[in-house]
ChimeraX commands (.cxc) that place a marker at each C-alpha (Angstrom):
marker #1 position -207.09,150.94,99.05 radius 0.5
marker #1 position -204.02,152.98,97.99 radius 0.5
marker #1 position -204.60,154.27,94.52 radius 0.5
marker #1 position -201.85,156.08,91.91 radius 0.5
marker #1 position -201.19,159.32,91.81 radius 0.5
marker #1 position -202.38,161.08,88.63 radius 0.5
marker #1 position -199.29,162.83,86.37 radius 0.5
marker #1 position -200.21,166.52,86.16 radius 0.5
marker #1 position -196.90,167.49,84.38 radius 0.5
marker #1 position -193.13,166.76,84.41 radius 0.5
marker #1 position -190.01,169.01,83.73 radius 0.5
marker #1 position -186.48,168.18,83.35 radius 0.5
marker #1 position -184.09,169.40,86.25 radius 0.5
marker #1 position -180.74,167.55,85.85 radius 0.5
marker #1 position -178.97,165.56,83.05 radius 0.5
marker #1 position -176.21,163.44,84.36 radius 0.5
marker #1 position -175.80,161.42,81.38 radius 0.5
marker #1 position -175.97,158.13,82.94 radius 0.5
marker #1 position -179.34,159.60,84.80 radius 0.5
marker #1 position -181.60,162.49,84.63 radius 0.5
marker #1 position -183.85,163.83,87.31 radius 0.5
marker #1 position -187.47,165.32,86.50 radius 0.5
marker #1 position -189.68,167.14,88.68 radius 0.5
marker #1 position -193.36,165.85,88.51 radius 0.5
marker #1 position -196.43,167.43,89.48 radius 0.5
marker #1 position -198.65,164.87,90.97 radius 0.5
marker #1 position -202.12,164.79,92.73 radius 0.5
marker #1 position -203.04,163.06,95.71 radius 0.5
marker #1 position -206.38,161.02,94.91 radius 0.5
marker #1 position -206.79,161.03,98.68 radius 0.5
marker #1 position -206.62,164.95,99.22 radius 0.5
marker #1 position -207.02,166.27,95.90 radius 0.5
marker #1 position -203.73,168.29,96.57 radius 0.5
marker #1 position -201.13,168.46,94.14 radius 0.5
marker #1 position -197.20,168.53,94.97 radius 0.5
marker #1 position -193.73,168.21,93.29 radius 0.5
marker #1 position -191.65,165.15,93.67 radius 0.5
marker #1 position -188.39,164.53,92.16 radius 0.5
marker #1 position -187.68,161.26,89.94 radius 0.5
marker #1 position -184.46,159.61,88.94 radius 0.5
marker #1 position -184.66,157.91,85.44 radius 0.5
marker #1 position -181.89,155.33,84.41 radius 0.5
marker #1 position -181.52,152.18,82.69 radius 0.5
marker #1 position -182.70,149.13,84.44 radius 0.5
marker #1 position -180.48,147.49,86.45 radius 0.5
marker #1 position -179.29,143.64,85.79 radius 0.5
marker #1 position -178.03,141.22,87.96 radius 0.5
marker #1 position -176.73,137.51,87.21 radius 0.5
marker #1 position -176.45,134.67,89.70 radius 0.5
marker #1 position -173.69,132.45,87.92 radius 0.5
marker #1 position -173.30,129.13,88.91 radius 0.5
marker #1 position -170.66,126.65,87.50 radius 0.5
marker #1 position -171.17,122.85,86.90 radius 0.5
marker #1 position -169.49,122.35,90.51 radius 0.5
marker #1 position -172.12,124.30,92.19 radius 0.5
marker #1 position -169.94,127.33,92.74 radius 0.5
marker #1 position -171.02,130.94,92.44 radius 0.5
marker #1 position -169.18,133.43,90.24 radius 0.5
marker #1 position -169.00,136.64,91.99 radius 0.5
marker #1 position -167.04,139.66,91.59 radius 0.5
marker #1 position -164.87,141.70,94.09 radius 0.5
marker #1 position -165.36,145.26,93.00 radius 0.5
marker #1 position -164.64,148.99,93.84 radius 0.5
marker #1 position -167.64,151.03,94.38 radius 0.5
marker #1 position -167.37,154.52,94.50 radius 0.5
marker #1 position -170.37,155.46,96.61 radius 0.5
marker #1 position -169.34,152.93,99.15 radius 0.5
marker #1 position -165.83,154.11,98.60 radius 0.5
marker #1 position -164.75,150.57,99.20 radius 0.5
marker #1 position -164.48,147.11,97.20 radius 0.5
marker #1 position -167.27,144.43,98.18 radius 0.5
marker #1 position -168.29,140.98,97.01 radius 0.5
marker #1 position -171.39,140.74,94.69 radius 0.5
marker #1 position -172.92,139.06,92.05 radius 0.5
marker #1 position -172.05,140.39,88.34 radius 0.5
marker #1 position -174.57,142.75,86.78 radius 0.5
marker #1 position -174.60,146.41,85.47 radius 0.5
marker #1 position -177.11,148.46,83.17 radius 0.5
marker #1 position -179.10,147.53,80.27 radius 0.5
marker #1 position -177.74,150.32,78.37 radius 0.5
marker #1 position -177.30,148.94,74.74 radius 0.5
marker #1 position -180.16,150.08,72.42 radius 0.5
marker #1 position -182.75,147.16,71.83 radius 0.5
marker #1 position -181.49,144.98,74.11 radius 0.5
marker #1 position -183.28,142.74,76.36 radius 0.5
marker #1 position -182.91,142.25,79.85 radius 0.5
marker #1 position -181.62,138.49,79.18 radius 0.5
marker #1 position -179.27,139.82,76.55 radius 0.5
marker #1 position -177.83,142.63,78.52 radius 0.5
marker #1 position -177.36,140.06,81.56 radius 0.5
marker #1 position -175.43,137.59,79.57 radius 0.5
marker #1 position -173.27,140.58,78.13 radius 0.5
marker #1 position -172.65,141.70,81.62 radius 0.5
marker #1 position -171.64,138.17,82.93 radius 0.5
marker #1 position -168.99,138.24,80.05 radius 0.5
marker #1 position -167.79,141.49,80.43 radius 0.5
marker #1 position -167.38,141.04,84.03 radius 0.5
marker #1 position -166.20,137.51,84.34 radius 0.5
marker #1 position -165.55,135.87,81.22 radius 0.5
marker #1 position -168.24,133.16,82.19 radius 0.5
marker #1 position -171.06,132.36,79.85 radius 0.5
marker #1 position -173.34,129.54,78.61 radius 0.5
marker #1 position -175.45,127.50,80.85 radius 0.5
marker #1 position -179.12,127.53,81.02 radius 0.5
marker #1 position -180.75,130.68,82.16 radius 0.5
marker #1 position -183.93,131.61,84.25 radius 0.5
marker #1 position -185.46,134.95,85.23 radius 0.5
marker #1 position -185.85,134.81,89.24 radius 0.5
marker #1 position -187.82,138.19,89.30 radius 0.5
marker #1 position -187.74,141.71,88.84 radius 0.5
marker #1 position -187.61,144.40,91.74 radius 0.5
marker #1 position -188.05,148.28,92.14 radius 0.5
marker #1 position -184.73,148.86,93.62 radius 0.5
marker #1 position -185.90,152.34,95.39 radius 0.5
marker #1 position -189.25,153.10,94.07 radius 0.5
marker #1 position -189.57,156.26,96.23 radius 0.5
marker #1 position -186.93,157.98,93.68 radius 0.5
marker #1 position -186.00,155.54,91.21 radius 0.5
marker #1 position -188.30,154.77,88.03 radius 0.5
marker #1 position -185.80,151.67,87.60 radius 0.5
marker #1 position -186.76,148.08,87.72 radius 0.5
marker #1 position -183.93,145.54,88.30 radius 0.5
marker #1 position -184.05,142.01,86.55 radius 0.5
marker #1 position -182.42,139.13,88.26 radius 0.5
marker #1 position -181.37,136.05,86.49 radius 0.5
marker #1 position -179.87,132.53,87.36 radius 0.5
marker #1 position -177.35,131.12,85.14 radius 0.5
marker #1 position -176.64,127.43,85.74 radius 0.5
marker #1 position -173.72,125.38,84.53 radius 0.5
marker #1 position -171.79,128.53,83.30 radius 0.5
marker #1 position -168.08,128.00,82.37 radius 0.5
marker #1 position -165.15,130.54,81.53 radius 0.5
marker #1 position -165.36,131.17,78.00 radius 0.5
marker #1 position -162.81,134.14,77.72 radius 0.5
marker #1 position -160.95,136.56,79.67 radius 0.5
marker #1 position -162.83,139.30,81.46 radius 0.5
marker #1 position -163.43,142.58,79.74 radius 0.5
marker #1 position -164.44,144.98,82.30 radius 0.5
marker #1 position -165.26,148.81,81.70 radius 0.5
marker #1 position -162.33,151.05,81.92 radius 0.5
marker #1 position -164.20,152.65,85.28 radius 0.5
marker #1 position -164.16,149.28,86.83 radius 0.5
marker #1 position -161.63,147.15,89.15 radius 0.5
marker #1 position -162.90,143.72,89.27 radius 0.5
marker #1 position -161.57,140.17,90.30 radius 0.5
marker #1 position -163.46,137.07,89.98 radius 0.5
marker #1 position -164.05,134.82,92.67 radius 0.5
marker #1 position -165.67,131.33,92.76 radius 0.5
marker #1 position -167.69,131.20,96.25 radius 0.5
marker #1 position -168.92,127.98,97.57 radius 0.5
marker #1 position -172.55,127.77,98.79 radius 0.5
marker #1 position -171.06,127.28,102.43 radius 0.5
marker #1 position -169.12,130.40,102.25 radius 0.5
marker #1 position -172.22,132.72,101.91 radius 0.5
marker #1 position -173.45,133.21,105.21 radius 0.5
marker #1 position -170.13,134.07,106.75 radius 0.5
marker #1 position -169.51,136.47,103.86 radius 0.5
marker #1 position -172.72,138.04,104.76 radius 0.5
marker #1 position -171.98,138.06,108.46 radius 0.5
marker #1 position -168.53,139.86,107.85 radius 0.5
marker #1 position -170.29,142.27,105.53 radius 0.5
marker #1 position -168.35,141.39,102.38 radius 0.5
marker #1 position -171.20,141.04,100.63 radius 0.5
marker #1 position -172.90,144.42,101.28 radius 0.5
marker #1 position -174.71,145.09,98.03 radius 0.5
marker #1 position -178.17,144.99,98.49 radius 0.5
marker #1 position -179.13,143.87,94.85 radius 0.5
marker #1 position -176.83,140.68,95.72 radius 0.5
marker #1 position -178.55,140.03,99.11 radius 0.5
marker #1 position -181.75,140.58,97.36 radius 0.5
marker #1 position -181.04,138.04,94.57 radius 0.5
marker #1 position -180.14,135.42,97.47 radius 0.5
marker #1 position -183.69,136.12,98.85 radius 0.5
marker #1 position -185.28,135.54,95.13 radius 0.5
marker #1 position -183.21,132.33,94.96 radius 0.5
marker #1 position -184.87,130.90,98.14 radius 0.5
marker #1 position -188.14,132.27,97.00 radius 0.5
marker #1 position -187.62,130.15,93.57 radius 0.5
marker #1 position -187.28,127.27,95.57 radius 0.5
marker #1 position -183.48,126.48,94.97 radius 0.5
marker #1 position -182.56,124.29,97.81 radius 0.5
marker #1 position -179.95,122.57,96.02 radius 0.5
marker #1 position -178.09,126.12,95.66 radius 0.5
marker #1 position -178.77,127.40,99.06 radius 0.5
marker #1 position -179.08,123.88,101.46 radius 0.5
marker #1 position -175.51,124.26,102.56 radius 0.5
marker #1 position -176.14,128.08,103.40 radius 0.5
marker #1 position -178.71,127.20,105.59 radius 0.5
marker #1 position -176.60,124.59,107.29 radius 0.5
marker #1 position -173.43,127.04,107.82 radius 0.5
marker link #1:1,2 radius 0.2
marker link #1:2,3 radius 0.2
marker link #1:3,4 radius 0.2
marker link #1:4,5 radius 0.2
marker link #1:5,6 radius 0.2
marker link #1:6,7 radius 0.2
marker link #1:7,8 radius 0.2
marker link #1:8,9 radius 0.2
marker link #1:9,10 radius 0.2
marker link #1:10,11 radius 0.2
marker link #1:11,12 radius 0.2
marker link #1:12,13 radius 0.2
marker link #1:13,14 radius 0.2
marker link #1:14,15 radius 0.2
marker link #1:15,16 radius 0.2
marker link #1:16,17 radius 0.2
marker link #1:17,18 radius 0.2
marker link #1:18,19 radius 0.2
marker link #1:19,20 radius 0.2
marker link #1:20,21 radius 0.2
marker link #1:21,22 radius 0.2
marker link #1:22,23 radius 0.2
marker link #1:23,24 radius 0.2
marker link #1:24,25 radius 0.2
marker link #1:25,26 radius 0.2
marker link #1:26,27 radius 0.2
marker link #1:27,28 radius 0.2
marker link #1:28,29 radius 0.2
marker link #1:29,30 radius 0.2
marker link #1:30,31 radius 0.2
marker link #1:31,32 radius 0.2
marker link #1:32,33 radius 0.2
marker link #1:33,34 radius 0.2
marker link #1:34,35 radius 0.2
marker link #1:35,36 radius 0.2
marker link #1:36,37 radius 0.2
marker link #1:37,38 radius 0.2
marker link #1:38,39 radius 0.2
marker link #1:39,40 radius 0.2
marker link #1:40,41 radius 0.2
marker link #1:41,42 radius 0.2
marker link #1:42,43 radius 0.2
marker link #1:43,44 radius 0.2
marker link #1:44,45 radius 0.2
marker link #1:45,46 radius 0.2
marker link #1:46,47 radius 0.2
marker link #1:47,48 radius 0.2
marker link #1:48,49 radius 0.2
marker link #1:49,50 radius 0.2
marker link #1:50,51 radius 0.2
marker link #1:51,52 radius 0.2
marker link #1:52,53 radius 0.2
marker link #1:53,54 radius 0.2
marker link #1:54,55 radius 0.2
marker link #1:55,56 radius 0.2
marker link #1:56,57 radius 0.2
marker link #1:57,58 radius 0.2
marker link #1:58,59 radius 0.2
marker link #1:59,60 radius 0.2
marker link #1:60,61 radius 0.2
marker link #1:61,62 radius 0.2
marker link #1:62,63 radius 0.2
marker link #1:63,64 radius 0.2
marker link #1:64,65 radius 0.2
marker link #1:65,66 radius 0.2
marker link #1:66,67 radius 0.2
marker link #1:67,68 radius 0.2
marker link #1:68,69 radius 0.2
marker link #1:69,70 radius 0.2
marker link #1:70,71 radius 0.2
marker link #1:71,72 radius 0.2
marker link #1:72,73 radius 0.2
marker link #1:73,74 radius 0.2
marker link #1:74,75 radius 0.2
marker link #1:75,76 radius 0.2
marker link #1:76,77 radius 0.2
marker link #1:77,78 radius 0.2
marker link #1:78,79 radius 0.2
marker link #1:79,80 radius 0.2
marker link #1:80,81 radius 0.2
marker link #1:81,82 radius 0.2
marker link #1:82,83 radius 0.2
marker link #1:83,84 radius 0.2
marker link #1:84,85 radius 0.2
marker link #1:85,86 radius 0.2
marker link #1:86,87 radius 0.2
marker link #1:87,88 radius 0.2
marker link #1:88,89 radius 0.2
marker link #1:89,90 radius 0.2
marker link #1:90,91 radius 0.2
marker link #1:91,92 radius 0.2
marker link #1:92,93 radius 0.2
marker link #1:93,94 radius 0.2
marker link #1:94,95 radius 0.2
marker link #1:95,96 radius 0.2
marker link #1:96,97 radius 0.2
marker link #1:97,98 radius 0.2
marker link #1:98,99 radius 0.2
marker link #1:99,100 radius 0.2
marker link #1:100,101 radius 0.2
marker link #1:101,102 radius 0.2
marker link #1:102,103 radius 0.2
marker link #1:103,104 radius 0.2
marker link #1:104,105 radius 0.2
marker link #1:105,106 radius 0.2
marker link #1:106,107 radius 0.2
marker link #1:107,108 radius 0.2
marker link #1:108,109 radius 0.2
marker link #1:109,110 radius 0.2
marker link #1:110,111 radius 0.2
marker link #1:111,112 radius 0.2
marker link #1:112,113 radius 0.2
marker link #1:113,114 radius 0.2
marker link #1:114,115 radius 0.2
marker link #1:115,116 radius 0.2
marker link #1:116,117 radius 0.2
marker link #1:117,118 radius 0.2
marker link #1:118,119 radius 0.2
marker link #1:119,120 radius 0.2
marker link #1:120,121 radius 0.2
marker link #1:121,122 radius 0.2
marker link #1:122,123 radius 0.2
marker link #1:123,124 radius 0.2
marker link #1:124,125 radius 0.2
marker link #1:125,126 radius 0.2
marker link #1:126,127 radius 0.2
marker link #1:127,128 radius 0.2
marker link #1:128,129 radius 0.2
marker link #1:129,130 radius 0.2
marker link #1:130,131 radius 0.2
marker link #1:131,132 radius 0.2
marker link #1:132,133 radius 0.2
marker link #1:133,134 radius 0.2
marker link #1:134,135 radius 0.2
marker link #1:135,136 radius 0.2
marker link #1:136,137 radius 0.2
marker link #1:137,138 radius 0.2
marker link #1:138,139 radius 0.2
marker link #1:139,140 radius 0.2
marker link #1:140,141 radius 0.2
marker link #1:141,142 radius 0.2
marker link #1:142,143 radius 0.2
marker link #1:143,144 radius 0.2
marker link #1:144,145 radius 0.2
marker link #1:145,146 radius 0.2
marker link #1:146,147 radius 0.2
marker link #1:147,148 radius 0.2
marker link #1:148,149 radius 0.2
marker link #1:149,150 radius 0.2
marker link #1:150,151 radius 0.2
marker link #1:151,152 radius 0.2
marker link #1:152,153 radius 0.2
marker link #1:153,154 radius 0.2
marker link #1:154,155 radius 0.2
marker link #1:155,156 radius 0.2
marker link #1:156,157 radius 0.2
marker link #1:157,158 radius 0.2
marker link #1:158,159 radius 0.2
marker link #1:159,160 radius 0.2
marker link #1:160,161 radius 0.2
marker link #1:161,162 radius 0.2
marker link #1:162,163 radius 0.2
marker link #1:163,164 radius 0.2
marker link #1:164,165 radius 0.2
marker link #1:165,166 radius 0.2
marker link #1:166,167 radius 0.2
marker link #1:167,168 radius 0.2
marker link #1:168,169 radius 0.2
marker link #1:169,170 radius 0.2
marker link #1:170,171 radius 0.2
marker link #1:171,172 radius 0.2
marker link #1:172,173 radius 0.2
marker link #1:173,174 radius 0.2
marker link #1:174,175 radius 0.2
marker link #1:175,176 radius 0.2
marker link #1:176,177 radius 0.2
marker link #1:177,178 radius 0.2
marker link #1:178,179 radius 0.2
marker link #1:179,180 radius 0.2
marker link #1:180,181 radius 0.2
marker link #1:181,182 radius 0.2
marker link #1:182,183 radius 0.2
marker link #1:183,184 radius 0.2
marker link #1:184,185 radius 0.2
marker link #1:185,186 radius 0.2
marker link #1:186,187 radius 0.2
marker link #1:187,188 radius 0.2
marker link #1:188,189 radius 0.2
marker link #1:189,190 radius 0.2
view
Protein backbone atom coordinates (compact mmCIF):
# COMPACT_ATOMS: atom_id res chain seq x y z
CA UNK A 1 0.00 0.00 0.00
CA UNK A 2 1.23 3.49 -0.82
CA UNK A 3 0.69 6.16 1.84
CA UNK A 4 0.60 9.95 1.53
CA UNK A 5 3.83 11.77 2.26
CA UNK A 6 3.52 14.10 5.29
CA UNK A 7 4.18 17.77 4.60
CA UNK A 8 6.95 19.12 6.82
CA UNK A 9 6.95 22.67 5.49
CA UNK A 10 6.33 24.82 2.45
CA UNK A 11 7.75 28.04 1.08
CA UNK A 12 6.82 30.16 -1.94
CA UNK A 13 9.38 30.14 -4.75
CA UNK A 14 7.73 32.02 -7.63
CA UNK A 15 4.53 34.01 -8.16
CA UNK A 16 3.51 34.18 -11.81
CA UNK A 17 0.12 35.79 -11.16
CA UNK A 18 -1.90 33.05 -12.85
CA UNK A 19 0.05 30.39 -10.97
CA UNK A 20 2.58 30.16 -8.19
CA UNK A 21 5.23 27.60 -7.32
CA UNK A 22 6.00 26.33 -3.82
CA UNK A 23 8.87 24.23 -2.54
CA UNK A 24 7.40 21.63 -0.20
CA UNK A 25 9.50 19.63 2.22
CA UNK A 26 7.95 16.14 2.52
CA UNK A 27 8.83 12.87 4.22
CA UNK A 28 8.64 9.43 2.63
CA UNK A 29 6.64 7.10 4.90
CA UNK A 30 8.53 4.16 3.38
CA UNK A 31 12.12 5.36 3.96
CA UNK A 32 11.65 8.13 6.53
CA UNK A 33 13.82 10.43 4.40
CA UNK A 34 12.74 13.99 3.69
CA UNK A 35 13.11 15.74 0.37
CA UNK A 36 12.09 18.90 -1.47
CA UNK A 37 9.46 18.81 -4.21
CA UNK A 38 8.03 21.67 -6.25
CA UNK A 39 4.28 22.10 -6.64
CA UNK A 40 2.46 24.45 -9.02
CA UNK A 41 -0.75 25.99 -7.67
CA UNK A 42 -3.34 27.57 -9.93
CA UNK A 43 -7.13 27.80 -10.18
CA UNK A 44 -9.06 24.65 -11.10
CA UNK A 45 -9.56 23.93 -14.78
CA UNK A 46 -13.03 23.73 -16.33
CA UNK A 47 -14.09 22.00 -19.52
CA UNK A 48 -17.52 21.73 -21.15
CA UNK A 49 -18.68 19.21 -23.74
CA UNK A 50 -21.57 21.18 -25.26
CA UNK A 51 -24.01 19.40 -27.56
CA UNK A 52 -26.72 21.16 -29.55
CA UNK A 53 -30.29 19.92 -29.94
CA UNK A 54 -29.15 18.60 -33.36
CA UNK A 55 -26.45 16.45 -31.73
CA UNK A 56 -23.51 18.57 -32.87
CA UNK A 57 -20.56 19.26 -30.58
CA UNK A 58 -19.79 22.94 -30.01
CA UNK A 59 -16.00 23.23 -30.17
CA UNK A 60 -13.52 26.06 -30.46
CA UNK A 61 -10.47 26.39 -32.65
CA UNK A 62 -8.04 28.35 -30.55
CA UNK A 63 -4.43 29.46 -30.75
CA UNK A 64 -2.43 28.11 -27.80
CA UNK A 65 0.85 29.82 -26.92
CA UNK A 66 2.46 26.72 -25.38
CA UNK A 67 1.86 24.66 -28.54
CA UNK A 68 2.61 27.64 -30.80
CA UNK A 69 -0.31 26.55 -32.95
CA UNK A 70 -4.10 26.46 -33.04
CA UNK A 71 -6.07 23.35 -32.23
CA UNK A 72 -9.66 22.21 -31.96
CA UNK A 73 -10.91 21.69 -28.42
CA UNK A 74 -13.92 21.81 -26.17
CA UNK A 75 -14.53 25.20 -24.53
CA UNK A 76 -13.19 25.78 -21.07
CA UNK A 77 -10.92 27.81 -18.88
CA UNK A 78 -10.09 28.52 -15.28
CA UNK A 79 -12.34 28.85 -12.26
CA UNK A 80 -10.98 32.31 -11.54
CA UNK A 81 -14.00 34.18 -10.23
CA UNK A 82 -14.20 34.49 -6.43
CA UNK A 83 -16.89 32.23 -4.97
CA UNK A 84 -17.68 30.64 -8.32
CA UNK A 85 -18.60 26.95 -8.36
CA UNK A 86 -17.19 24.67 -11.04
CA UNK A 87 -20.63 24.52 -12.70
CA UNK A 88 -21.01 28.31 -12.68
CA UNK A 89 -17.51 28.81 -14.06
CA UNK A 90 -18.11 26.24 -16.79
CA UNK A 91 -21.32 27.98 -17.88
CA UNK A 92 -19.47 31.32 -17.87
CA UNK A 93 -16.60 29.94 -19.97
CA UNK A 94 -19.02 28.38 -22.47
CA UNK A 95 -20.87 31.68 -22.88
CA UNK A 96 -17.67 33.75 -23.16
CA UNK A 97 -15.95 31.50 -25.69
CA UNK A 98 -18.92 30.41 -27.81
CA UNK A 99 -22.02 32.46 -26.98
CA UNK A 100 -23.86 29.18 -26.30
CA UNK A 101 -25.73 28.34 -23.11
CA UNK A 102 -28.80 26.82 -21.56
CA UNK A 103 -29.48 23.12 -21.79
CA UNK A 104 -29.19 20.34 -19.25
CA UNK A 105 -25.89 20.04 -17.40
CA UNK A 106 -24.24 16.99 -15.92
CA UNK A 107 -20.89 16.55 -14.18
CA UNK A 108 -18.87 13.97 -16.13
CA UNK A 109 -16.06 13.81 -13.59
CA UNK A 110 -12.98 15.38 -12.09
CA UNK A 111 -9.38 14.56 -12.97
CA UNK A 112 -5.93 15.64 -11.83
CA UNK A 113 -4.25 16.88 -15.06
CA UNK A 114 -0.65 16.35 -13.87
CA UNK A 115 -0.57 15.27 -10.20
CA UNK A 116 3.23 15.04 -10.10
CA UNK A 117 3.50 18.83 -10.38
CA UNK A 118 0.06 20.46 -10.32
CA UNK A 119 -2.20 20.87 -7.29
CA UNK A 120 -5.10 21.51 -9.67
CA UNK A 121 -8.31 19.67 -10.46
CA UNK A 122 -10.07 19.64 -13.81
CA UNK A 123 -13.88 19.56 -13.77
CA UNK A 124 -15.64 18.15 -16.85
CA UNK A 125 -19.28 18.88 -17.67
CA UNK A 126 -21.66 17.69 -20.37
CA UNK A 127 -24.16 20.34 -21.50
CA UNK A 128 -26.94 18.89 -23.67
CA UNK A 129 -29.31 20.91 -25.85
CA UNK A 130 -27.28 24.12 -25.72
CA UNK A 131 -28.18 26.92 -28.09
CA UNK A 132 -26.62 30.14 -29.33
CA UNK A 133 -27.72 32.92 -26.99
CA UNK A 134 -25.30 35.79 -27.72
CA UNK A 135 -22.13 36.57 -29.62
CA UNK A 136 -18.95 35.10 -28.09
CA UNK A 137 -16.95 37.39 -25.77
CA UNK A 138 -13.42 35.92 -25.70
CA UNK A 139 -10.78 37.34 -23.40
CA UNK A 140 -8.33 39.82 -25.02
CA UNK A 141 -5.63 37.11 -25.06
CA UNK A 142 -7.80 34.59 -26.95
CA UNK A 143 -8.24 34.08 -30.70
CA UNK A 144 -11.20 31.71 -31.06
CA UNK A 145 -13.55 30.52 -33.77
CA UNK A 146 -16.59 28.40 -32.94
CA UNK A 147 -17.13 25.20 -34.91
CA UNK A 148 -20.05 22.77 -34.83
CA UNK A 149 -18.70 19.24 -35.19
CA UNK A 150 -20.66 16.11 -36.09
CA UNK A 151 -19.86 13.06 -33.94
CA UNK A 152 -18.87 11.20 -37.12
CA UNK A 153 -16.04 13.70 -37.66
CA UNK A 154 -14.38 13.26 -34.24
CA UNK A 155 -12.34 10.16 -35.04
CA UNK A 156 -10.84 11.77 -38.13
CA UNK A 157 -10.06 15.02 -36.30
CA UNK A 158 -8.29 13.04 -33.58
CA UNK A 159 -6.36 10.95 -36.11
CA UNK A 160 -5.20 14.05 -38.01
CA UNK A 161 -4.06 15.71 -34.77
CA UNK A 162 -6.50 18.61 -35.05
CA UNK A 163 -7.74 17.72 -31.56
CA UNK A 164 -4.47 17.57 -29.63
CA UNK A 165 -5.58 19.11 -26.34
CA UNK A 166 -5.32 16.30 -23.77
CA UNK A 167 -8.23 17.74 -21.77
CA UNK A 168 -10.54 17.41 -24.78
CA UNK A 169 -9.41 13.84 -25.39
CA UNK A 170 -9.99 13.09 -21.69
CA UNK A 171 -13.49 14.58 -22.01
CA UNK A 172 -14.29 12.12 -24.79
CA UNK A 173 -13.07 9.26 -22.58
CA UNK A 174 -15.29 10.51 -19.74
CA UNK A 175 -18.26 10.64 -22.13
CA UNK A 176 -17.63 7.03 -23.05
CA UNK A 177 -17.25 6.04 -19.38
CA UNK A 178 -20.52 7.81 -18.56
CA UNK A 179 -22.27 5.60 -21.11
CA UNK A 180 -23.22 8.21 -23.69
CA UNK A 181 -23.64 5.94 -26.72
CA UNK A 182 -26.07 8.35 -28.34
CA UNK A 183 -23.30 10.98 -28.49
CA UNK A 184 -20.41 8.72 -29.49
CA UNK A 185 -22.10 5.91 -31.43
CA UNK A 186 -21.27 7.39 -34.80
CA UNK A 187 -17.65 7.97 -33.66
CA UNK A 188 -17.25 4.23 -33.17
CA UNK A 189 -18.62 3.57 -36.66
CA UNK A 190 -16.35 6.16 -38.35
